[in-house]
C-alpha positions in Angstrom: -9.0 4.7 -29.8 -6.8 6.1 -27.7 -7.0 6.3 -24.1 -7.8 10.3 -23.0 -5.4 11.8 -20.2 -5.6 15.1 -18.5 -2.4 17.1 -17.5 -3.8 19.7 -14.9 -0.7 22.1 -15.5 1.6 22.3 -18.0 4.9 19.8 -17.7 8.2 19.3 -19.7 8.1 18.7 -23.7 9.9 15.5 -23.7 7.6 13.3 -20.8 4.4 15.2 -23.0 5.6 13.9 -25.9 5.9 10.5 -25.0 2.3 10.2 -23.5 1.1 12.0 -27.0 2.4 9.3 -28.5 0.1 6.9 -26.7 -2.9 8.9 -25.5 -5.2 11.4 -26.4 -3.7 14.0 -24.2 -5.4 17.4 -23.3 -3.2 20.0 -21.5 -4.4 23.0 -19.1 -2.6 25.4 -21.0 -3.5 28.4 -18.8 -0.7 30.0 -16.6 -2.2 28.9 -13.5 -3.4 26.1 -11.7 -7.2 24.6 -11.7 -9.4 25.7 -9.6 -11.7 22.8 -7.8 -14.6 23.0 -10.0 -12.5 23.4 -13.1 -10.5 20.2 -11.8 -14.0 18.0 -11.6 -15.2 19.5 -14.9 -12.1 18.9 -17.0 -11.0 15.1 -15.1 -14.7 13.7 -15.8 -14.6 11.3 -18.8 -10.8 10.7 -18.6 -9.1 7.5 -18.2 -6.1 8.9 -16.9 -4.7 12.3 -15.1 -1.3 13.8 -14.1 -2.3 16.0 -11.4 -0.1 18.6 -9.3 0.2 18.6 -5.8 -1.9 21.4 -5.2 -4.8 19.6 -7.0 -6.9 18.6 -4.3 -8.6 14.9 -5.3 -10.9 14.2 -2.6 -13.9 11.9 -1.9 -16.4 13.7 -3.8 -14.4 14.5 -6.8 -13.3 11.0 -7.0 -17.2 10.1 -7.0 -17.5 12.6 -9.6 -14.8 11.0 -12.1 -15.7 7.8 -11.1 -14.2 5.5 -14.8 -10.9 7.3 -14.5 -8.2 4.6 -13.9 -4.9 6.3 -12.8 -4.2 9.6 -11.1 -0.6 10.3 -11.4 0.9 12.7 -9.1 3.6 15.0 -10.0 5.2 15.0 -6.8 6.5 12.8 -4.4 4.1 14.0 -1.9 0.4 12.3 -2.5 -1.6 13.6 1.0 -3.5 15.7 -1.7 -5.1 12.6 -2.8 -7.7 10.4 -0.8 -5.8 7.6 -2.5 -7.0 5.3 -0.1 -10.8 5.5 -1.3 -9.4 6.0 -4.9 -8.1 2.2 -4.3 -11.8 1.4 -3.3 -13.0 2.6 -6.8 -10.1 0.8 -8.2 -8.2 3.9 -9.3 -4.8 3.7 -9.1 -2.9 6.5 -7.6 0.9 7.1 -8.2 3.9 9.7 -7.2 7.5 10.9 -8.6 9.8 9.4 -5.5 13.5 9.6 -6.1 14.0 11.9 -9.1 14.1 15.0 -6.7 15.8 13.7 -3.9 19.2 15.8 -4.6 17.4 18.8 -5.8 15.4 19.2 -2.9 18.6 18.3 -0.7 20.7 21.0 -2.6 17.9 23.6 -2.1 17.2 23.0 1.3 21.4 23.5 1.7 21.1 26.9 -0.3 18.3 27.8 2.1 20.9 27.1 4.9 23.6 28.7 3.9 21.5 31.8 2.9 20.0 32.5 6.0 23.0 31.9 7.7 25.5 34.4 5.9 21.9 36.6 5.4 22.5 36.7 1.9 18.4 37.6 1.0 18.6 40.7 3.4 21.9 42.0 2.1 21.2 41.5 -1.6 17.7 43.8 -0.5 20.1 46.1 1.1 22.4 46.6 -1.7 19.6 46.8 -4.3 18.5 49.3 -2.5 21.6 51.8 -2.8 22.2 51.5 1.1 25.8 49.8 0.8 28.1 53.0 1.0 31.0 51.6 2.7 32.4 48.1 4.5 32.2 48.2 8.3 32.8 45.4 10.7 29.4 44.8 11.5 27.7 44.9 8.2 25.1 42.1 7.9 27.2 39.7 10.1 25.9 36.1 10.4 26.9 32.4 11.4 29.8 30.3 9.8 28.6 27.3 8.6 31.6 24.9 8.1 32.8 23.1 11.2 29.2 23.6 12.9 26.7 21.0 14.1 23.6 20.0 11.8 20.2 18.7 13.2 18.8 16.2 10.6 14.8 15.4 11.2 14.1 12.6 8.9 17.2 10.3 7.5 15.7 9.3 5.0 16.8 10.0 1.1 16.9 13.6 1.0 18.0 14.1 4.7 20.8 11.2 3.6 21.4 13.9 0.1 21.6 16.9 2.7 24.1 15.1 4.8 26.4 14.4 2.3 26.7 17.9 1.3 27.1 18.8 5.1 30.1 16.5 5.2 31.3 18.7 2.9 31.5 21.6 4.7 33.2 19.4 8.0 30.0 19.5 9.9 29.2 17.2 12.6 25.8 15.3 11.6 22.7 14.6 14.2 19.5 13.0 12.9 16.8 11.6 14.3 14.0 9.2 12.5 11.6 6.5 13.7 13.9 3.8 12.0 17.9 4.3 12.4 19.7 4.6 9.2 22.7 2.5 9.6 24.2 3.7 6.0 23.9 6.9 6.6 26.2 6.7 10.0 28.7 4.5 8.2 29.0 6.9 5.2 29.0 10.1 6.6 29.6 9.5 10.3 26.0 10.7 11.3 25.2 10.3 14.9 21.5 8.7 15.6 20.0 11.2 18.8 16.1 11.9 19.8 14.9 14.9 19.0 15.4 16.5 22.3 19.2 16.3 21.8 19.1 17.3 18.6 17.0 20.1 19.2 19.3 21.6 21.7 22.8 20.4 20.5 22.5 21.6 16.5 23.3 24.7 15.4 21.4 24.4 12.1 18.0 22.2 12.0 16.6 20.7 8.8 13.4 19.1 8.0 13.2 16.0 5.5 9.6 14.0 6.9 7.0 13.4 4.6 3.2 14.9 6.4 1.6 12.7 8.5 -1.0 13.0 11.7 1.6 11.9 13.6 4.0 14.9 11.6 1.9 17.7 11.8 3.2 20.4 13.5 6.0 18.6 14.6 8.0 21.7 15.4 6.2 24.0 17.5 6.8 26.7 19.9 8.1 24.2 22.4 10.5 22.7 19.9 11.4 26.4 18.9 12.7 27.2 22.6 14.7 24.3 23.1 16.9 25.1 20.1 20.2 27.7 20.5 19.2 31.1 20.0 21.8 31.3 16.8 20.1 28.3 15.7 19.2 28.3 12.1 16.1 26.2 10.6 15.1 25.0 7.1 12.2 23.4 6.2 11.8 21.8 2.4 9.6 18.8 3.6 5.7 19.9 4.0 4.5 23.0 5.5 2.0 21.7 8.0 5.0 20.1 9.5 5.8 23.4 11.2 3.7 25.7 13.1 4.0 28.5 11.4 2.8 30.7 13.5 4.8 29.6 16.2 8.1 29.9 13.4 7.4 33.8 13.2 7.1 33.8 17.1 10.4 32.5 17.2 12.1 34.4 14.8 10.5 37.7 16.1 11.4 37.1 19.5 14.8 35.5 19.1 14.3 32.0 20.1 16.2 31.3 16.8 18.8 33.2 14.8 17.1 33.0 11.4 15.2 30.2 9.0 15.1 29.3 4.9 11.5 28.0 4.3 10.4 26.6 0.9 6.9 24.9 2.1 4.2 26.4 3.9 1.0 25.6 5.8 -1.8 27.0 3.6 0.1 27.3 -0.3 0.0 29.6 -1.5 -0.8 31.6 1.4 2.3 32.8 3.7 1.7 33.5 7.2 1.8 37.4 7.5 4.2 37.8 10.3 6.5 36.0 8.7 6.3 38.4 5.5 7.0 41.3 8.0 10.3 39.4 9.1 14.0 40.2 7.8 15.6 37.0 9.2 14.0 34.5 7.2 14.5 33.2 3.7 11.1 32.5 2.1 10.9 30.6 -1.5 8.1 29.4 -3.3 7.9 25.7 -3.3 10.9 25.5 -5.3 12.9 22.5 -3.9 12.4 20.3 -6.7 12.7 23.2 -9.6 16.0 22.4 -11.5 15.3 21.5 -15.1 17.0 18.3 -15.0 14.9 17.2 -11.7 11.4 18.4 -13.5 11.5 16.5 -16.8 12.6 13.3 -14.5 9.5 13.7 -12.7 7.2 14.3 -15.8 9.3 10.8 -17.0 8.0 8.9 -13.9 4.7 10.6 -14.0 4.1 9.4 -17.5 5.5 5.8 -17.3 3.0 5.3 -14.3 0.1 6.5 -16.3 1.1 4.5 -19.5 1.3 1.3 -17.4 -1.9 1.7 -15.4 -3.8 2.2 -18.8 -2.1 -0.9 -20.0 -3.6 -2.6 -17.3 -0.6 -3.1 -15.2 0.4 -1.7 -11.7 2.3 0.9 -12.0 6.0 1.4 -10.9 5.7 4.2 -8.1 1.8 3.0 -7.3 0.8 3.9 -3.7 -2.3 2.1 -3.0 -2.3 -1.2 -5.1 0.5 -3.9 -4.9 
């Protein structure tokens, strides 16, 4: 008998077909995410699951679905899963690292350009039929080429962003808990402390995981240290930034503009941000390319198949 696997939201066809070859697969076909209660009931009796980052897999749910062997997160982040408690129950938890590095860095760079050059604002202006003639003051933005970018988090995504910034002749500063010599040698990045980065950067982009130490890493004190012409970008995790403080910084002119892809209380967005013109908002689509989403699916499926075969999956976060 094939092992039973539940997929909490549709994934691309190629990885899904591979999973179906080896497993009895049930997929949530609704065009929405499951509620917590639906998640509990649908995972009951399953041998494995592919879950979304928005699915909350807490201690109570893990107790309810005891007997499941693997929970494969279709995401790099995994703070939605109580992976330590899962380990105590013998459940392997996995993620999909590496495959979305360039896509996320691309999106961060796109947000930076859009916020700096006021692209979303001017698009709305044009669509509304307000463009009557060219003037010297019409949607003047910040130039990117040759400016200083500060990268908070010098890991894989931060390094991919630095590679793109190098093509724009940008001076690159970065800060992290661990110095990345390869980042310095390849792109000329300069390792510095957070305060120096905040004060000297024209553009600031965040690429750190969400941990207790990074929660509200950026708040009103940090925004006040930035240049009034600074453009701030976050594609990491929403709670890394104090969203109310961001809205205040944009509203009161502590910074020029922002590009945001992730939110503290997804899918809810801080209401004050929605009222502001000087922020570009996207719905957590940093990894949303056709190629990347398929690669994520393949990694998740291979993690599931390995675990169901009694192996430690290649991207297991709670067993070695």
